[in-house]
LUMVO-584908 format. One record per residue (C-alpha): residue number from 1; residue in one letter; y, z negated, x. Coordinates in Angstrom, 3 decimals. Layout:
residues N
   seq   type         py         pz         px
   NUM      A          Y          Z          X
...
This chain:
residues 128
   seq   type         py         pz         px
     1      M      0.000      0.000      0.000
     2      S      3.434      0.787      1.279
     3      C      6.857     -0.218      0.126
     4      F      9.800      2.102      0.496
     5      G     13.457      1.223      0.221
     6      N     15.522     -1.864      0.567
     7      P     17.212     -4.027     -2.076
     8      S     20.103     -1.570     -2.364
     9      T     17.771      1.337     -3.225
    10      I     15.290     -0.362     -5.539
    11      D     15.076      1.394     -8.897
    12      L     13.825     -0.795    -11.733
    13      G     13.611      2.044    -14.274
    14      Y     16.285      2.371    -16.944
    15      R     19.717      1.862    -15.480
    16      F     23.410      1.941    -16.186
    17      A     25.806      3.972    -14.057
    18      D     26.843      2.140    -10.890
    19      R     30.200      0.349    -10.994
    20      M     32.470     -1.357     -8.500
    21      V     33.187     -5.087     -8.419
    22      G     35.844     -5.878    -11.032
    23      S     35.345     -2.661    -13.046
    24      T     35.539     -3.592    -16.738
    25      R     36.770     -0.290    -18.132
    26      E     33.378      1.126    -19.129
    27      A     31.214     -0.736    -21.619
    28      Y     27.476     -1.155    -21.215
    29      V     25.785      0.876    -23.973
    30      W     22.217      1.379    -25.201
    31      R     20.930      3.399    -28.176
    32      V     18.286      1.791    -30.379
    33      E     15.874      4.346    -31.851
    34      W     12.682      4.360    -33.841
    35      Y     10.697      7.598    -33.621
    36      M     13.768      9.364    -32.219
    37      R     15.949      8.251    -35.145
    38      P     18.784      5.780    -34.659
    39      I     18.587      2.360    -36.279
    40      D     21.742      1.342    -38.118
    41      L     23.238     -1.621    -36.251
    42      T     26.418     -1.892    -38.326
    43      N     25.647     -5.394    -39.633
    44      A     23.376     -6.505    -36.779
    45      V     24.112     -9.374    -34.428
    46      V     24.072     -7.811    -30.958
    47      T     23.850     -9.955    -27.825
    48      F     23.805     -8.968    -24.159
    49      S     22.281    -10.864    -21.241
    50      M     22.741    -10.251    -17.526
    51      T     20.802    -11.884    -14.649
    52      N     21.072    -11.383    -10.876
    53      A     17.788     -9.735     -9.787
    54      L     17.765    -11.433     -6.372
    55      T     18.871    -15.000     -7.119
    56      L     17.897    -15.092    -10.834
    57      E     21.327    -16.584    -11.561
    58      I     22.298    -15.950    -15.177
    59      K     25.684    -14.181    -15.259
    60      R     25.889    -13.706    -19.028
    61      A     23.481    -15.493    -21.364
    62      Q     24.480    -14.320    -24.840
    63      G     27.491    -12.027    -24.641
    64      N     28.704    -10.807    -28.024
    65      G     28.119     -7.085    -28.364
    66      T     28.728     -4.609    -31.134
    67      G     26.573     -2.077    -32.927
    68      N     27.305      1.007    -35.012
    69      A     25.587      3.236    -37.562
    70      D     24.363      5.625    -34.849
    71      G     22.226      2.872    -33.300
    72      V     24.511      2.352    -30.318
    73      A     24.728     -1.230    -29.052
    74      S     27.578     -1.908    -26.641
    75      Y     28.969     -4.772    -24.608
    76      Q     32.374     -4.802    -22.937
    77      P     32.095     -6.809    -19.690
    78      V     34.675     -9.407    -18.770
    79      P     35.894     -9.908    -15.170
    80      T     33.482    -12.815    -14.520
    81      D     30.522    -10.543    -15.369
    82      V     31.314     -8.063    -12.601
    83      D     32.881    -10.237     -9.881
    84      I     29.896    -10.319     -7.476
    85      A     28.163     -7.257     -6.024
    86      G     24.415     -6.991     -6.556
    87      I     21.596     -5.689     -8.709
    88      Y     21.442     -7.175    -12.192
    89      L     18.812     -7.163    -14.938
    90      C     20.360     -6.605    -18.359
    91      Q     19.051     -6.591    -21.908
    92      F     20.428     -6.007    -25.398
    93      V     19.014     -7.886    -28.391
    94      A     19.946     -6.754    -31.899
    95      T     18.970     -8.945    -34.854
    96      Y     19.283     -7.727    -38.427
    97      G     17.560     -8.954    -41.573
    98      G     14.722    -10.718    -39.754
    99      A     14.025     -7.779    -37.429
   100      V     14.665     -8.141    -33.704
   101      Y     15.185     -5.098    -31.496
   102      R     15.091     -5.627    -27.723
   103      S     16.046     -3.032    -25.159
   104      P     13.858     -2.671    -22.103
   105      T     15.153     -4.344    -18.958
   106      L     18.112     -2.292    -17.771
   107      Q     19.331     -2.217    -14.178
   108      A     23.031     -2.554    -13.416
   109      N     24.258     -2.027     -9.859
   110      I     27.598     -3.580     -9.025
   111      L     28.817     -2.223     -5.712
   112      R     31.170     -3.861     -3.237
   113      N     34.606     -2.251     -3.116
   114      P     34.940     -0.233      0.101
   115      T     38.385     -1.725      0.755
   116      D     37.086     -5.325      0.707
   117      P     36.322     -6.936      4.071
   118      P     32.614     -7.340      4.826
   119      A     30.962    -10.598      3.907
   120      K     30.948    -13.213      6.651
   121      L     27.518    -13.507      8.195
   122      V     26.177    -17.005      8.676
   123      P     23.974    -17.330     11.754
   124      R     20.395    -18.284     11.072
   125      P     19.311    -21.560     12.702
   126      T     16.947    -21.102     15.615
   127      P     13.412    -22.364     14.998
   128      Y     12.037    -25.096     17.255
């Protein structure tokens, strides 16, 4: 068995477009379908969760999202959601009339701004 790539190139399947740290302009969106037909999410309660894939730190536990008649669930990130670069695992949950629709795990890459100084490296202690 071989493993290719490093943490910056790992692809976990479904993914959002990459964004820079602090970018809140674009919303995260996912379309809920059943047999290629959209499910009406107009009156659904849509929540969004976001977890750091490396540290498992929860960035957003139950963010309030929105849904529309075309089955599109969306979540507009706030600055604290996108303030640290990394790979994040995201999921939408839409609840309506006793039914629960969960998106698959979605990957979100938040990239460091090229104008930011590099992170300070902390030397590793030498083993005895």
